[in-house]
C-alpha positions in Angstrom: -25.3 -6.1 -21.0 -26.1 -7.6 -17.3 -26.8 -5.8 -14.4 -23.2 -6.1 -13.1 -21.6 -4.8 -15.8 -23.9 -2.2 -16.0 -23.6 -1.2 -12.4 -19.2 -1.4 -13.2 -20.1 0.7 -16.4 -21.9 3.6 -14.4 -19.3 3.2 -11.6 -16.3 3.7 -14.9 -18.2 6.7 -15.8 -18.5 8.8 -12.7 -14.9 7.9 -11.6 -13.3 9.2 -14.9 -15.9 10.4 -17.5 -17.5 13.4 -15.4 -14.8 15.9 -15.3 -17.1 18.1 -13.1 -16.8 15.4 -10.2 -13.7 14.5 -10.5 -12.2 16.6 -7.8 -15.0 15.4 -5.6 -14.7 11.8 -6.3 -10.4 11.8 -6.1 -11.2 13.4 -2.7 -13.2 10.2 -1.5 -11.2 8.0 -2.9 -8.2 9.7 -0.9 -10.0 10.2 2.7 -13.1 8.3 2.2 -15.2 11.3 2.6 -18.2 12.7 0.6 -18.1 16.2 0.4 -19.2 18.6 -2.5 -16.8 20.9 -4.3 -17.4 23.8 -2.2 -16.8 22.0 0.9 -13.6 20.0 -0.4 -12.1 23.4 -1.7 -12.7 25.3 1.4 -11.0 22.5 4.0 -7.8 21.9 1.9 -7.7 26.0 1.8 -8.4 26.2 5.3 -5.1 24.7 6.5 -2.9 27.6 4.8 -5.7 30.7 4.6 -5.2 31.4 8.1 -1.5 32.0 8.2 -1.0 33.9 4.8 -3.9 36.3 5.3 -2.2 38.7 7.4 0.6 39.0 5.1 -1.7 39.3 2.2 -3.2 42.3 3.7 0.2 43.6 4.7 1.4 43.2 0.8 -2.0 44.5 -0.6 -2.2 48.0 1.7 1.4 48.0 0.9 0.4 48.0 -3.0 -2.0 50.9 -2.0 0.3 53.2 -0.4 2.9 52.9 -3.4 -0.3 53.6 -5.9 -1.3 56.7 -3.8 2.3 58.0 -3.7 2.8 57.9 -7.3 -0.7 59.4 -7.7 1.3 62.3 -5.7 3.7 62.2 -8.2 6.9 61.0 -6.0 9.5 59.3 -8.0 8.7 55.9 -6.3 8.5 53.8 -9.8 11.5 52.3 -11.5 12.4 54.2 -14.5 12.0 51.8 -17.8 15.2 53.5 -19.4 17.2 52.4 -16.5 18.5 48.8 -17.9 20.8 47.5 -15.2 18.1 47.6 -12.3 15.4 46.4 -14.8 18.3 43.7 -15.1 19.1 42.8 -11.7 15.3 42.8 -10.8 15.0 40.1 -13.4 18.1 38.3 -12.1 16.1 38.5 -8.5 13.0 37.2 -10.0 14.3 34.1 -11.7 16.5 33.2 -8.3 13.8 33.7 -6.3 11.5 31.3 -8.7 14.0 28.5 -8.7 14.2 28.5 -4.9 10.6 28.6 -4.9 10.3 25.7 -7.1 13.2 23.2 -5.7 11.2 24.3 -2.2 7.9 22.6 -3.3 9.7 19.5 -5.3 11.5 19.0 -1.7 8.3 19.0 0.4 6.3 16.6 -2.7 9.2 14.4 -2.4 9.0 14.0 0.9 5.5 13.7 0.9 5.4 11.0 -1.5 8.3 9.2 0.2 6.0 8.8 3.5 3.1 7.4 0.8 5.2 4.4 -0.5 6.5 4.0 3.3 2.4 3.6 4.2 2.0 1.7 1.4 4.2 -1.0 2.2 3.3 -0.9 5.4 -0.4 -1.7 4.2 1.1 -4.9 2.2 3.7 -6.0 4.7 0.8 -6.4 7.2 -1.0 -8.5 4.7 1.6 -10.4 4.1 2.6 -11.0 7.9 -1.0 -11.8 9.1 -1.8 -14.3 5.9 1.8 -15.9 6.8 1.0 -16.2 10.6 -2.9 -17.6 9.8 -1.6 -19.8 7.7 1.8 -21.1 8.1 1.5 -21.3 12.2 -0.2 -24.6 13.3 -3.1 -24.8 15.6 -2.8 -27.6 18.1 -5.8 -26.2 20.5 -8.4 -24.1 20.3 -6.4 -21.6 22.6 -3.8 -21.3 20.2 -6.3 -19.9 17.6 -7.3 -17.6 19.8 -3.6 -16.5 20.5 -3.2 -16.5 16.7 -6.4 -14.1 16.5 -4.7 -11.4 19.1 -1.1 -11.9 17.6 -2.9 -10.7 14.2 -4.7 -7.7 15.8 -1.1 -6.8 17.4 0.2 -5.9 13.7 -3.0 -3.8 13.2 -1.8 -2.4 16.7 1.4 -1.6 15.3 0.1 0.3 12.4 -2.4 2.2 14.8 0.6 3.1 17.3 3.0 4.2 14.7 0.3 6.5 13.8 0.2 8.3 17.3 4.4 7.8 17.5 4.4 10.0 14.0 1.9 12.4 15.0 3.4 12.8 19.1 -0.2 11.9 20.2 -1.3 9.7 23.4 -2.6 6.1 23.3 -6.4 6.1 22.3 -9.3 3.9 23.1 -8.9 2.2 19.6 -5.3 1.4 20.2 -6.5 -0.5 23.6 -9.3 -2.1 21.9 -6.7 -4.7 19.9 -4.9 -5.6 23.0 -5.0 -6.7 26.7 -5.0 -4.4 29.2 -1.5 -6.2 30.3 -0.2 -5.2 27.2 -1.7 -1.6 27.0 -0.1 -1.1 30.3 3.2 -2.1 29.3 2.7 -0.1 26.1 1.9 3.0 27.9 5.8 2.9 29.8 7.3 2.7 26.4 9.4 5.2 24.4 8.9 3.8 21.3 5.7 1.8 21.2 5.4 0.3 17.9 9.2 -1.1 18.0 7.6 -2.7 21.6 4.6 -4.5 19.4 7.1 -5.5 16.8 9.1 -7.2 19.6 5.9 -8.9 20.6 4.8 -10.0 17.5 8.4 -11.3 16.8 8.8 -13.0 20.1 5.3 -15.1 19.3 6.5 -16.4 16.1 9.9 -17.2 18.1 8.1 -19.3 20.7 6.2 -21.0 17.7 9.2 -22.3 16.7 10.4 -23.6 19.8 6.9 -25.5 20.2 7.2 -26.7 16.6 4.7 -25.0 15.1 6.6 -23.4 12.5 10.3 -25.0 10.7 13.0 -22.6 10.5 12.6 -21.5 7.3 9.0 -20.3 7.7 10.0 -18.2 10.7 12.7 -16.8 8.5 10.3 -15.6 6.4 7.8 -14.6 8.9 10.8 -12.5 10.8 11.6 -10.7 7.5 8.3 -9.4 7.4 8.9 -7.8 11.6 11.9 -6.6 10.0 10.5 -4.7 7.1 7.5 -3.3 9.4 10.2 -2.0 11.2 12.3 -0.7 8.6 9.0 1.3 7.8 8.7 3.0 11.2 12.5 3.9 10.8 11.6 5.5 7.2 8.9 7.5 8.8 11.1 9.0 11.6 13.7 9.6 9.3 11.2 12.4 7.4 10.0 13.2 10.7 13.1 14.0 12.8 14.8 15.6 9.9 13.2 18.2 8.0 14.5 20.5 5.1 17.1 22.5 6.5 15.9 25.6 8.2 18.2 28.3 6.5 16.0 27.1 2.9 12.4 28.0 4.5 14.6 31.5 6.1 16.1 32.2 3.0 12.8 31.9 0.8 10.8 33.5 3.1 13.6 36.5 3.3 13.2 37.1 -1.0 9.6 36.5 -0.8 9.6 39.4 1.6 11.6 41.4 -1.0 9.9 40.4 -4.0 6.5 41.5 -2.6 8.4 44.8 -1.6 9.7 45.4 -5.0 7.3 44.1 -7.2 4.7 47.6 -6.7 7.4 49.5 -7.8 8.1 47.7 -10.6 4.3 47.8 -12.2 2.8 51.0 -10.2 3.5 52.9 -13.3 1.7 50.7 -15.8 -1.1 49.6 -13.3 -1.8 52.7 -11.4 -4.6 52.0 -8.5 -4.8 48.5 -9.4 -1.7 47.7 -8.0 -3.4 46.8 -4.6 -5.6 44.4 -6.2 -2.6 42.8 -8.1 0.1 42.6 -5.6 -2.8 41.0 -3.4 -3.6 38.0 -5.9 0.6 37.9 -6.5 1.8 37.6 -3.0 -1.4 35.1 -2.0 -0.1 32.5 -4.8 3.2 32.8 -4.3 2.4 32.3 -0.7 0.5 29.6 -0.6 2.6 27.6 -2.5 5.4 28.5 -0.1 2.9 27.7 2.8 1.6 24.0 0.8 5.2 23.2 0.8 5.8 23.8 4.4 2.9 21.4 5.2 3.3 18.4 3.2 7.5 18.6 4.6 6.4 16.8 7.0 3.2 14.5 6.2 2.0 12.9 9.1 0.4 15.4 11.1 -3.5 16.2 11.3 -4.1 18.9 8.2 -6.3 18.1 5.6 -3.2 18.0 3.1 -1.1 15.3 5.5 -1.8 11.7 4.6 -5.2 9.8 5.2 -3.3 7.9 8.0 -6.9 7.1 9.8 -7.9 5.6 6.2 -4.6 3.5 6.1 -4.8 2.2 9.4 -8.7 1.2 9.0 -8.1 -0.3 5.5 -5.3 -2.4 7.6 -7.6 -3.1 10.5 -10.4 -4.3 8.0 -8.4 -6.9 6.3 -7.3 -8.2 9.1 -10.5 -8.7 10.4 -11.8 -10.2 7.0 -9.1 -12.5 6.8 -10.0 -14.0 10.3 -13.5 -14.1 9.6 -13.1 -15.8 6.1 -11.0 -18.3 7.5 -13.2 -18.9 10.6 -16.2 -19.3 8.1 -13.8 -21.9 5.7 -13.2 -23.9 8.6 -16.3 -24.2 10.0 -17.8 -25.5 6.7 -14.9 -28.1 6.1 -15.9 -29.6 9.3 -19.8 -29.3 8.4 -18.6 -31.1 4.9 -16.8 -33.6 6.8 -19.7 -34.8 8.8 
C-alpha cells in the first residue's frame, strides 16, 4: 500500500471507525472547529441551559414541597384506585407528547429547509462564477479585472445575505469584496443582497450589448442570478414566517401543567426521590422544547444554528481558487506558446 492510500485509510478510520471521536469529528466537519468532547457538549448545551435552568429549579423545589407534604400525611397524592383520574392524566400526557413531537419536527423541517437553501447557494454560486469566468470574453486587461470584481460580488451576495438574515450591520469582510462606491450604495439599500444581484445582472446585460455574450449565454447566466434571488426569498420566508405563536404558547402551558401534575402522580412511589426525578424530567422536556424554539429560525448566532460563516467562507475560497487556477492556466498557455 502506497503512502497516499495509507493516509486515506487513516482518515477513513478516524471519521468512521472510531465511535469515541465521532461527535468531535462531526462537529469539526460541520463548523470547522476542532474541540474536545467536553467543549463540544458545553458549547451546545450552553445555548439552552441558562434559559431553562430557572424552570428546572422551580420544578425541583415544587417536587420537594410535594414530598414534604406527603411525608406529613397530607392527602395530596393521586389515589391509585381512582381510574377516571388516572385515565384523564394518561390522555393528557399523550396529547402533550404529540404536541411536543409536532413542535420539534416542524422546527427541524425549517432548519433542514434552511440548510438546503444554503447548499443550493453554494452550488449556484459555483455555476455562476464558473460560467462568467469561462463564457464572458475578455477584450482588454481591464475586462479581466472587471470580471474578477464581479466574481467577488457573487461572494459578496452570500455574505450580504448572511448579514441580512441576521439583521446585522455591514462589516469589513463585505467591504473588501467590492469598491468603495458600491459599499456606500449598499449602506443605503434596504435589501443589500438583492442590490448585489442587480449589479451582477446589469454586468451580464452590458456584456451582451458589447457582444461578449450571445443571447443564449446571457439567458443561462441570468437564470443563475434568478436562482440566487429565489434562494434569498426562500430564506426570508423562513425568517419572516415563524411557527404560529399559539403553538408555542399552548405547548408551554401544557408543559407547565404536566410538571405540576407529575409530582402528585408519582410521590406515593418515589417519596423523597420525587424532586430529583421531576428535575430530570423537566430538564429533558424543557430542553427539547427550547431546542425546537432555537432551530426554528436557523440563521442566527446560536451554536445550534446553521454554520453560515463557514458556508460563506467556502464560497469565497471556491471563487478565489477559480481565479487563481485560471490565471495560472492562462500564464502557462502563454509560456508554452512562446
